[in-house]
N, C-alpha and C positions, 0 to 999 in steps of 0.2 A: 503495500499500499504507499501512495506517495500522500503524505498530509499536506493539507492547504497551508501553505506559507505566506498568504497575502500574493498580490499581484506584482509582478516585476514590470513596471512600466519602461523601463530602459532596455527589455530583451535583453539583458547582459548575458555574456558568455565568458567573462573574463574568469581566467583560471582553469578552464577547463581543457581537456586534452582530446583531439580529435584524429581517427583514422580516416584518411580521405582515398579510397580507391580510384585509380585514374586520376589522380591529382596532379599531374603536369599538364593536362591540358584540357579544353573545354569545359564544360561545367563543372567537373573536378576541381580545375584550377582556378576557376572564378568563385568557387565556393571556398577553396583554400585562401585565396586574397581577401574574401569578405572576412573570413574566420581570423586571420591574422590582425584586421584591422580592429577586430572585437578583442582582441587579447588572448586568442587561443593558441595553445601548445599544439603544434601540428607534427602529424607524421604522413608525409607523403609518399604513397606506396604507386607504382608506376613502372610500366615496361621500359620507359625511358631511360637510357643509361645516365642522364644528366640529372636524374630526380633529386640527387642532394645539392647539386647547384642551384636548381630551380626552387627549391625548398628556402635554402639561405637567401635567394632573392627576394623571397617572400616576407620572411621575418628571422632574425637570431634565435626565436622560441620554435625553430622548425627542423626537422630532419626529414630527408629524403632517402628512401630505401627502394633500390630498383630490383625488378624481377617481374616474373610471370605469376600472375594472380591464380592461375588454374593450378600451381605447384602447392601442394598443402604445406610442405616444409617452408617454402617462402612465406604463406600466409603465418605459420608460426612466429616467423623472424620478425615480422613486421609488427605482431602483438608485443612478443617480448622485448624487443629494441625499444617499443614506444614505452613500455612500463620503465623498463631501465634508463631512459634520457629523461622521462617526466615524474615518475613515480606512481602513476595509474594512468587509465584511459578512460573516459566519460562517454564518448560519442563515436560512432561510427557510422560513416557515409558512403555508401556502395555506389560509386559511379564508374566504375569500371565497365567498358562496353564496348561490341561493335555491332555493324548492321552489314548484312547481305543483301543485295537487291537483286532480286530476281522472281520471275514468275513462278507460280507455286507449281507447275508442271515441269519445269526448268531447273530449280534449284538443287545441287548436288548433297549428297548424303554427308559429305564432309563439310559443306558450309552450313548445314542444319546443325550437325553436330557441335562445330565450333561456336555458333552463334548461342546454344544450349550451355556449353562449357563455360563460355566467359560470361555472357549475360546473366545466365539462371544459377547453373551448379554453384560458381565461384563465389557469388552473391550469397547463397545460400550458406555455403562453408564459413566465409568470413563471418556471418551472422552467428553461426553456430558456434564459432570459437570465442567471437567476441560476447556472446551471450552467456556461453558457459563461465569465462572469466568475471561478468557481471555479476551472476547468481554466486559465484564461489566467494568473492571478495564482497558482497552485499553494496555493490553499486548500483543506485537507480539510474541507470544509463539509458542513454538514447540511440536508437539506430534509422537510418532514413535510408531506402532503398530507392534507387532511380530506375522507376518504370516509365510510361510514357502514354500518352494519348492513345498509341498503338495498341495499348493494351486494354483498350475499353471499345476501339473502332476498328474497322478494317482499312487497309490503307495497300493499296496497288502495289504489286514487288515486293511486300514486307512480310510474307507469311511467317518466315521464323523468327522475325524480330518481334511482329505481334504476339505469336506464340510466346516466347521467352518473357515479354513485358506483361503479358497476360497473367502468367505464372507467377512474377514476382509479385503482383498484386494480391494473389490469393497466398501466397507463401507468407506474407507481411501481416495479413489478418491472422493466420494460424500462430506466427510468431506472438503477436501482440497478445493474444489471447492465452495462450500458455505462459508467457513471462510478466503478464501484468501483475500478479501475486508477488513478484519480487520487485516490483515498483520500476520493471523496466519499460520503455515505451518504444513501439517499433511502429514507423509510418512509410508510406510511399508518396513519391512525388512526381505526377506524371505531365510532363510538358508538352506542349505543342512542337513544333519544328523552332528549334535553337539555332541560332546563328552562330555555330560551332564549325570546325571541318567537316565533321559528319553532316551537320545540317546542309551545309553548303554543297556538299556531295550529291545529296540526295534530293535535294529541291530546288538549286539555282535555275533560273531560266523560266520558260512558259509554263511548266507543269506547277512550279512554286508561285508563280505570278496567279496562276488559275486557282490555287488551293487558298489563298490568301483572301479571295474576293469571296470566298465562302465562311470566311471567319469575322464575327461581328468586330474583332479589331483591327481588322484589314491589313494585318502584320505578324510577323514573327517575333519569337521571344529572342531577347539579348541574354547571354549568360548571367548575368550579374542579376539579372531578374528572377532567375531560378535559385541562385545562391540566397538569396534574400529571403525568400520562402523556406528552404533549407535551415538556415539559420533560426528563423522563427520557431519552426517545429523542434529544434534542439533546445531551445530557451525554456526558462521556467514560466514563461508565458503561455505556454502550450503543455501544461502538465495533465491536461485532461483529455487532450487529443493522443489516441493511440489507436493502431488500426486502421487508420483511415489513409486513402486514396485522393490527394491534393491534387484535382487537376488544375493546371496553369497553362491554358487552352487558347487564350482569347475569346473564350465563348464557343469554340468550334463545336464541341460535344453537347451542346444545350439544343441541338435541333432534334 
């Protein structure tokens, strides 16, 4: 149980320690940058071999650990090195992910498997590892899983991506249900197209222009807008929010 301790009007994250997977680029990097400004100790986990350099460019209270998130030993190292550096971990943000753009009748088995391995399995295994750490150490931690509007609606050429993100939303609800008794909160964030490298890859040009016309916002999201939502969910101001999938989609899915 998380006792009511009043409302934090500052949405403070000062003194918290966060692991951010995929934290060297895209939404992960924007989240790390936002967290650094809020005084968070950072552990940047990313395939990029310059993860440590990128982390230090964000904050002196940040470390970067390069490696493959699908590797169980690497995931353990990320948690262990984070605890060693900062004494504890309070937050996990699962941002590592890929997209394979292909028609359902053409997508290869290897692309399907890789999408599930990175987007779904690795997010769960990282959440399981950190969740067990929270339970063992009696930490009322917060986990945010990166889902997508693609987990709620169908998108052309996104069959593996949609399947992986829909599963993340379901996984999030189960973890929140099981771990709520320990004071652990688990939420998902489901953005629309975000103007990261992946977003540009899939949606630049006429296809993206047409998509935007179907959105009440008439535009795609910037990475910083998603980072702000993640920060809110990790703050004490969101202590009654768990098991939720927060759509940040410019109104696209209200139709």
